[in-house]
C-alpha positions in Angstrom: 98.1 91.4 81.7 100.0 92.4 84.8 103.1 90.6 86.0 103.1 89.3 89.5 105.7 87.6 91.7 105.9 84.0 93.0 104.9 85.4 96.5 101.8 87.0 94.9 100.9 83.7 93.4 101.4 81.9 96.7 99.2 84.5 98.4 96.5 83.9 95.8 96.6 80.1 96.4 96.0 80.8 100.1 93.3 83.4 99.9 90.7 82.3 97.3 87.1 82.3 98.4 85.5 79.2 97.1 87.5 77.4 94.4 90.8 77.2 92.6 91.6 75.2 89.5 95.1 74.6 88.0 95.9 73.3 84.5 99.3 71.8 83.8 100.1 71.2 80.2 103.8 70.4 80.1 105.5 67.0 80.2 108.4 68.3 82.2 109.2 71.1 84.5 112.4 72.2 86.2 111.4 74.1 89.3 114.2 74.8 91.6 112.2 73.4 94.6 111.5 70.1 92.8 114.8 69.3 91.1 116.7 68.0 94.1 113.8 65.7 95.1 113.4 64.4 91.5 117.2 63.7 91.5 116.8 61.6 94.7 113.9 59.7 93.1 116.1 59.0 90.0 118.8 57.6 92.3 116.1 55.4 94.0 116.4 57.2 97.3 113.4 57.5 99.5 111.6 60.9 100.0 109.9 61.8 103.3 107.8 64.4 101.4 108.5 67.0 104.2 109.1 69.6 101.5 105.4 69.1 100.3 104.0 69.7 103.8 103.4 73.5 103.5 101.3 72.9 100.3 99.4 70.0 101.9 98.6 72.0 105.0 97.4 74.9 102.8 95.1 72.4 101.0 93.9 70.9 104.2 93.0 74.4 105.4 91.0 75.1 102.3 89.1 71.7 102.6 88.3 72.5 106.3 86.9 75.9 105.2 84.8 74.2 102.4 86.9 75.5 99.5 87.9 73.2 96.6 91.2 72.8 94.7 91.3 70.9 91.4 94.3 70.2 89.2 94.3 68.6 85.7 97.6 67.4 84.3 97.7 66.9 80.6 100.3 64.2 79.9 101.9 62.4 77.0 102.2 58.7 77.2 104.4 56.9 77.9 105.0 59.4 80.8 108.2 61.5 80.9 110.5 61.0 83.8 109.1 64.2 85.4 105.5 62.9 85.2 106.5 59.5 86.5 108.1 61.2 89.4 105.0 63.4 90.0 102.8 60.3 89.9 104.9 59.0 92.8 104.8 62.2 94.9 101.1 63.2 94.4 99.5 60.9 96.9 100.1 63.1 99.9 98.7 66.1 98.1 95.6 64.1 97.1 95.2 62.9 100.7 95.3 66.5 101.8 92.3 67.2 99.6 93.5 68.5 96.3 91.6 66.7 93.5 94.3 65.9 91.0 93.5 64.2 87.8 95.4 63.0 84.7 94.4 63.7 81.1 95.9 61.9 78.2 97.1 64.4 75.7 95.6 62.5 72.8 92.2 63.0 74.3 92.4 66.8 74.2 93.3 67.2 70.5 89.9 68.7 69.6 89.9 71.3 72.4 91.1 74.9 72.4 93.4 75.3 75.3 95.2 78.4 76.6 98.8 78.5 75.5 100.2 78.5 79.1 99.5 76.6 82.3 97.2 78.6 84.6 95.4 78.9 87.9 91.9 80.3 88.0 90.7 81.7 91.3 86.9 81.9 92.0 86.3 82.5 88.3 87.5 86.0 88.9 91.3 86.0 88.3 93.5 83.9 86.0 97.3 83.6 86.6 99.4 82.3 83.7 102.6 80.5 84.4 105.4 81.1 81.9 108.3 78.7 81.4 111.7 78.5 79.6 112.3 75.6 77.3 114.2 73.9 80.2 111.0 74.0 82.3 112.2 76.7 84.7 109.6 79.2 85.6 110.3 82.6 84.1 107.2 84.7 85.0 103.6 84.9 86.2 101.0 87.1 84.6 97.5 87.8 85.8 94.3 89.2 84.5 90.7 89.7 85.6 89.5 90.2 82.0 86.1 88.4 81.8 86.7 87.0 78.3 90.0 85.4 79.5 88.4 84.1 82.6 85.6 82.5 80.5 88.2 81.0 78.1 90.1 79.4 80.9 87.1 78.2 82.8 85.6 76.6 79.7 88.8 75.0 78.7 89.4 73.6 82.2 85.9 72.1 82.5 86.1 70.4 79.1 89.5 69.0 80.1 88.2 68.0 83.5 85.4 66.0 81.8 88.1 63.9 80.1 90.2 63.4 83.2 91.1 60.3 85.1 91.1 60.2 88.9 94.5 59.9 90.5 93.5 56.6 92.1 92.3 55.2 88.7 95.2 56.4 86.5 97.9 53.8 86.1 101.2 55.3 84.9 102.8 53.5 82.1 
């Protein structure tokens, strides 16, 4: 595994050839970008989602070029505050073209899942996201090892088969 930077990951999310998948497995994250917006949500203040626009535009560009982006979110129920917040902010991302789905944690008990969240690009490169207990990102590692790629791809597709479309999932 090779360590990469957040900029490297951002470049990968912008330059894949045909498809990108992303698996999220945590009930809470604490990314520096998101925390102020989640705090506003907790206070009941409106969000104009302008801070999501760069990601949405990236996704729209992929869709225009015929590329796909899928994200599966494994969640515990009832939802954590973080996941309730993401449920409220996801619609603009889905409207941009990222297929985001929800997977009830109890439905994946019999699956083998990699130990960290990951992106998989074109079934050629995996990037693992590493977090502190607080949910803050601590590192990104990447590999092109075919066995790891196959493990991630297989896990994602099995999880995807159990997923619920954003429009059909009703947060509790």
